[in-house]
OpenMM code with the backbone's topology and positions (N, CA, C; nanometers):
from openmm import Vec3, app, unit

residues = "MET THR VAL ARG LEU ARG LEU GLN ARG MET GLY ARG PRO LYS ARG PRO PHE TYR ARG VAL VAL ALA ILE ASP GLN ARG ALA LYS ARG ASP GLY LYS PRO ILE GLU ILE LEU GLY GLN TYR TYR PRO ILE SER VAL GLY LYS LYS PHE ASN ILE ASN ILE GLU ARG LEU ASN TYR TRP LEU CYS ALA GLY ALA LYS ALA SER GLU THR VAL ALA VAL LEU ILE LYS LYS ASN GLN ALA SER".split()
positions = [
    Vec3(-10.0415, -1.9885, -0.1725),
    Vec3(-9.9581, -1.8970, -0.0958),
    Vec3(-10.0171, -1.8845, 0.0438),
    Vec3(-9.9380, -1.9179, 0.1430),
    Vec3(-9.9799, -1.9040, 0.2815),
    Vec3(-9.9327, -1.7686, 0.3325),
    Vec3(-10.0241, -1.6931, 0.3907),
    Vec3(-9.9911, -1.5599, 0.4414),
    Vec3(-9.9706, -1.5676, 0.5915),
    Vec3(-9.8680, -1.4984, 0.6366),
    Vec3(-9.8344, -1.4943, 0.7789),
    Vec3(-9.8313, -1.3485, 0.8231),
    Vec3(-9.8829, -1.3212, 0.9423),
    Vec3(-9.8737, -1.1880, 1.0019),
    Vec3(-9.7542, -1.1916, 1.0961),
    Vec3(-9.6525, -1.1128, 1.0641),
    Vec3(-9.5313, -1.1159, 1.1449),
    Vec3(-9.4638, -0.9805, 1.1502),
    Vec3(-9.3547, -0.9727, 1.2266),
    Vec3(-9.2822, -0.8477, 1.2441),
    Vec3(-9.1721, -0.8355, 1.1401),
    Vec3(-9.1515, -0.7131, 1.0931),
    Vec3(-9.0441, -0.6829, 0.9998),
    Vec3(-8.9567, -0.5767, 1.0656),
    Vec3(-8.8286, -0.6087, 1.0886),
    Vec3(-8.7398, -0.5187, 1.1623),
    Vec3(-8.7021, -0.3981, 1.0780),
    Vec3(-8.7074, -0.2814, 1.1412),
    Vec3(-8.6689, -0.1551, 1.0788),
    Vec3(-8.5841, -0.0791, 1.1802),
    Vec3(-8.5398, 0.0385, 1.1443),
    Vec3(-8.4645, 0.1213, 1.2374),
    Vec3(-8.3148, 0.1057, 1.2197),
    Vec3(-8.2411, 0.1671, 1.3117),
    Vec3(-8.0959, 0.1617, 1.3038),
    Vec3(-8.0418, 0.0649, 1.4073),
    Vec3(-7.9122, 0.0372, 1.4073),
    Vec3(-7.8568, -0.0560, 1.5052),
    Vec3(-7.8844, -0.0127, 1.6492),
    Vec3(-7.9257, -0.1064, 1.7295),
    Vec3(-7.9571, -0.0885, 1.8709),
    Vec3(-8.0770, 0.0029, 1.8971),
    Vec3(-8.1501, 0.0457, 1.7945),
    Vec3(-8.2717, 0.1266, 1.8085),
    Vec3(-8.3789, 0.0722, 1.7150),
    Vec3(-8.4196, -0.0523, 1.7335),
    Vec3(-8.5140, -0.1121, 1.6381),
    Vec3(-8.6577, -0.0670, 1.6618),
    Vec3(-8.7344, -0.0723, 1.5557),
    Vec3(-8.8792, -0.0716, 1.5651),
    Vec3(-8.9254, -0.1711, 1.4607),
    Vec3(-9.0464, -0.2161, 1.4729),
    Vec3(-9.0949, -0.3231, 1.3866),
    Vec3(-9.2245, -0.2830, 1.3200),
    Vec3(-9.2425, -0.3303, 1.1975),
    Vec3(-9.3706, -0.3172, 1.1294),
    Vec3(-9.4420, -0.4511, 1.1406),
    Vec3(-9.5720, -0.4459, 1.1621),
    Vec3(-9.6536, -0.5669, 1.1573),
    Vec3(-9.7009, -0.5769, 1.0131),
    Vec3(-9.6656, -0.6869, 0.9463),
    Vec3(-9.6943, -0.6992, 0.8041),
    Vec3(-9.7638, -0.8306, 0.7726),
    Vec3(-9.8385, -0.8296, 0.6639),
    Vec3(-9.8914, -0.9522, 0.6039),
    Vec3(-9.7940, -0.9864, 0.4930),
    Vec3(-9.7365, -1.1068, 0.4992),
    Vec3(-9.6304, -1.1433, 0.4061),
    Vec3(-9.6387, -1.2922, 0.3759),
    Vec3(-9.5906, -1.3317, 0.2595),
    Vec3(-9.5859, -1.4727, 0.2234),
    Vec3(-9.4973, -1.5452, 0.3240),
    Vec3(-9.5402, -1.6590, 0.3683),
    Vec3(-9.4702, -1.7349, 0.4716),
    Vec3(-9.3266, -1.7691, 0.4319),
    Vec3(-9.3016, -1.7893, 0.3047),
    Vec3(-9.1685, -1.8292, 0.2578),
    Vec3(-9.0734, -1.7124, 0.2391),
    Vec3(-9.1213, -1.5884, 0.2491),
    Vec3(-9.0383, -1.4708, 0.2260),
    Vec3(-8.9405, -1.4482, 0.3411),
    Vec3(-8.8319, -1.3781, 0.3113),
    Vec3(-8.7339, -1.3442, 0.4131),
    Vec3(-8.7943, -1.2458, 0.5131),
    Vec3(-8.7281, -1.2322, 0.6272),
    Vec3(-8.7771, -1.1425, 0.7319),
    Vec3(-8.7973, -1.0013, 0.6790),
    Vec3(-8.7036, -0.9542, 0.5978),
    Vec3(-8.7119, -0.8180, 0.5453),
    Vec3(-8.7565, -0.8152, 0.3997),
    Vec3(-8.8275, -0.9178, 0.3569),
    Vec3(-8.8780, -0.9230, 0.2200),
    Vec3(-8.9927, -0.8250, 0.1993),
    Vec3(-9.0394, -0.8161, 0.0758),
    Vec3(-9.1466, -0.7228, 0.0429),
    Vec3(-9.2795, -0.7741, 0.0976),
    Vec3(-9.3465, -0.6943, 0.1816),
    Vec3(-9.4744, -0.7373, 0.2386),
    Vec3(-9.5897, -0.7169, 0.1409),
    Vec3(-9.6968, -0.7906, 0.1645),
    Vec3(-9.8197, -0.7711, 0.0879),
    Vec3(-9.8879, -0.6433, 0.1363),
    Vec3(-9.8905, -0.6258, 0.2696),
    Vec3(-9.9536, -0.5079, 0.3282),
    Vec3(-9.8921, -0.4796, 0.4649),
    Vec3(-9.8763, -0.3502, 0.4965),
    Vec3(-9.8275, -0.3079, 0.6277),
    Vec3(-9.9501, -0.2806, 0.7149),
    Vec3(-9.9581, -0.3480, 0.8297),
    Vec3(-10.0757, -0.3374, 0.9159),
    Vec3(-10.0556, -0.2458, 1.0362),
    Vec3(-9.9324, -0.2290, 1.0807),
    Vec3(-9.9098, -0.1458, 1.1981),
    Vec3(-9.7632, -0.1396, 1.2356),
    Vec3(-9.7349, -0.0814, 1.3542),
    Vec3(-9.5991, -0.0664, 1.4024),
    Vec3(-9.5903, -0.1082, 1.5486),
    Vec3(-9.4695, -0.1484, 1.5886),
    Vec3(-9.4409, -0.1839, 1.7269),
    Vec3(-9.3083, -0.1203, 1.7644),
    Vec3(-9.3077, -0.0395, 1.8718),
    Vec3(-9.1896, 0.0308, 1.9186),
    Vec3(-9.1501, -0.0249, 2.0556),
    Vec3(-9.0609, -0.1237, 2.0628),
    Vec3(-9.0267, -0.1855, 2.1907),
    Vec3(-8.9370, -0.0992, 2.2783),
    Vec3(-8.8652, -0.0035, 2.2219),
    Vec3(-8.7706, 0.0788, 2.2971),
    Vec3(-8.8410, 0.1924, 2.3706),
    Vec3(-8.9492, 0.2449, 2.3164),
    Vec3(-9.0171, 0.3596, 2.3765),
    Vec3(-9.0823, 0.3220, 2.5095),
    Vec3(-9.1060, 0.4226, 2.5900),
    Vec3(-9.1708, 0.4007, 2.7193),
    Vec3(-9.3124, 0.3490, 2.6943),
    Vec3(-9.3473, 0.2390, 2.7547),
    Vec3(-9.4798, 0.1812, 2.7363),
    Vec3(-9.4889, 0.0862, 2.6188),
    Vec3(-9.3818, 0.0713, 2.5432),
    Vec3(-9.3791, -0.0195, 2.4282),
    Vec3(-9.5015, -0.0008, 2.3392),
    Vec3(-9.5037, 0.1063, 2.2627),
    Vec3(-9.6172, 0.1405, 2.1769),
    Vec3(-9.6442, 0.0324, 2.0723),
    Vec3(-9.7721, 0.0048, 2.0531),
    Vec3(-9.8165, -0.0918, 1.9530),
    Vec3(-9.9385, -0.0344, 1.8835),
    Vec3(-9.9242, -0.0009, 1.7562),
    Vec3(-10.0340, 0.0544, 1.6762),
    Vec3(-10.0650, -0.0431, 1.5642),
    Vec3(-10.1937, -0.0711, 1.5448),
    Vec3(-10.2315, -0.1641, 1.4378),
    Vec3(-10.3692, -0.1271, 1.3835),
    Vec3(-10.3891, -0.1512, 1.2560),
    Vec3(-10.5176, -0.1276, 1.1906),
    Vec3(-10.6038, -0.2523, 1.2141),
    Vec3(-10.6979, -0.2432, 1.3061),
    Vec3(-10.7793, -0.3577, 1.3472),
    Vec3(-10.8644, -0.4117, 1.2318),
    Vec3(-10.9181, -0.3226, 1.1483),
    Vec3(-11.0013, -0.3670, 1.0353),
    Vec3(-10.9225, -0.4587, 0.9422),
    Vec3(-10.8027, -0.4158, 0.9044),
    Vec3(-10.7204, -0.4954, 0.8129),
    Vec3(-10.6683, -0.6223, 0.8812),
    Vec3(-10.6396, -0.6141, 1.0102),
    Vec3(-10.5979, -0.7324, 1.0850),
    Vec3(-10.7074, -0.8386, 1.0804),
    Vec3(-10.8307, -0.7983, 1.1088),
    Vec3(-10.9433, -0.8913, 1.1059),
    Vec3(-10.9659, -0.9480, 0.9658),
    Vec3(-10.9468, -0.8635, 0.8641),
    Vec3(-10.9606, -0.9106, 0.7263),
    Vec3(-10.8628, -1.0240, 0.6985),
    Vec3(-10.7370, -1.0045, 0.7328),
    Vec3(-10.6354, -1.1050, 0.7043),
    Vec3(-10.6576, -1.2314, 0.7862),
    Vec3(-10.7003, -1.2167, 0.9109),
    Vec3(-10.7270, -1.3354, 0.9922),
    Vec3(-10.8446, -1.4147, 0.9363),
    Vec3(-10.9479, -1.3455, 0.8878),
    Vec3(-11.0628, -1.4130, 0.8270),
    Vec3(-11.0265, -1.4761, 0.6924),
    Vec3(-10.9273, -1.4184, 0.6245),
    Vec3(-10.8843, -1.4708, 0.4950),
    Vec3(-10.7933, -1.5923, 0.5100),
    Vec3(-10.7592, -1.6279, 0.6339),
    Vec3(-10.6800, -1.7485, 0.6560),
    Vec3(-10.5362, -1.7251, 0.6953),
    Vec3(-10.4956, -1.5998, 0.7127),
    Vec3(-10.3584, -1.5717, 0.7547),
    Vec3(-10.3396, -1.6136, 0.8996),
    Vec3(-10.2197, -1.6573, 0.9318),
    Vec3(-10.1885, -1.6957, 1.0682),
    Vec3(-10.0884, -1.5977, 1.1262),
    Vec3(-10.1085, -1.5588, 1.2504),
    Vec3(-10.0174, -1.4667, 1.3175),
    Vec3(-9.9005, -1.5444, 1.3771),
    Vec3(-9.7820, -1.4841, 1.3727),
    Vec3(-9.6674, -1.5455, 1.4385),
    Vec3(-9.6914, -1.5400, 1.5892),
    Vec3(-9.6124, -1.6141, 1.6657),
    Vec3(-9.6314, -1.6170, 1.8109),
    Vec3(-9.6195, -1.4777, 1.8712),
    Vec3(-9.5189, -1.4026, 1.8291),
    Vec3(-9.4963, -1.2687, 1.8837),
    Vec3(-9.6114, -1.1754, 1.8509),
    Vec3(-9.6578, -1.1774, 1.7282),
    Vec3(-9.7689, -1.0904, 1.6884),
    Vec3(-9.8957, -1.1306, 1.7623),
    Vec3(-9.9185, -1.2588, 1.7804),
    Vec3(-10.0373, -1.3052, 1.8541),
    Vec3(-10.0355, -1.2530, 1.9970),
    Vec3(-9.9187, -1.2554, 2.0625),
    Vec3(-9.9074, -1.2036, 2.1994),
    Vec3(-9.9329, -1.0534, 2.2017),
    Vec3(-9.8782, -0.9797, 2.1070),
    Vec3(-9.8998, -0.8345, 2.1019),
    Vec3(-10.0472, -0.8008, 2.0800),
    Vec3(-10.1130, -0.8751, 1.9934),
    Vec3(-10.2556, -0.8515, 1.9675),
    Vec3(-10.3364, -0.8780, 2.0935),
    Vec3(-10.3043, -0.9867, 2.1609),
    Vec3(-10.3764, -1.0214, 2.2846),
    Vec3(-10.3577, -0.9149, 2.3918),
    Vec3(-10.2356, -0.8631, 2.4073),
    Vec3(-10.2101, -0.7570, 2.5041),
    Vec3(-10.2830, -0.6278, 2.4658),
    Vec3(-10.2885, -0.5984, 2.3366),
    Vec3(-10.3538, -0.4774, 2.2885),
    Vec3(-10.5045, -0.4849, 2.3117),
    Vec3(-10.5648, -0.6022, 2.2961),
    Vec3(-10.7090, -0.6168, 2.3155),
    Vec3(-10.7453, -0.6089, 2.4638),
    Vec3(-10.6539, -0.6509, 2.5517),
    Vec3(-10.6804, -0.6483, 2.6949),
    Vec3(-10.6821, -0.5058, 2.7481),
    Vec3(-10.6032, -0.4171, 2.6872),
    Vec3(-10.5973, -0.2785, 2.7380),
    Vec3(-10.6924, -0.1866, 2.6701),
] * unit.nanometer
topology = app.Topology()
chain = topology.addChain("A")
for resn in residues:
    res = topology.addResidue(resn, chain)
    for name in ("N", "CA", "C"):
        topology.addAtom(name, app.Element.getBySymbol(name[0]), res)
């Protein structure tokens, strides 16, 4: 089983927010995640991004790969 760190869409129409999840690579976008790592709010002022760094590092060390979008968000979060 290959694990991927990616976004899972939540919220109502035209007001999305996303969860950062560890999920099987073959699962659907809104499938059941293995673990919820954080949230991303693109609509709010400043585009809030909250993530549990300890669990993120655990999954990356365990061999999980981040999607392109999650990798960019992590990089921006570490810079600030």
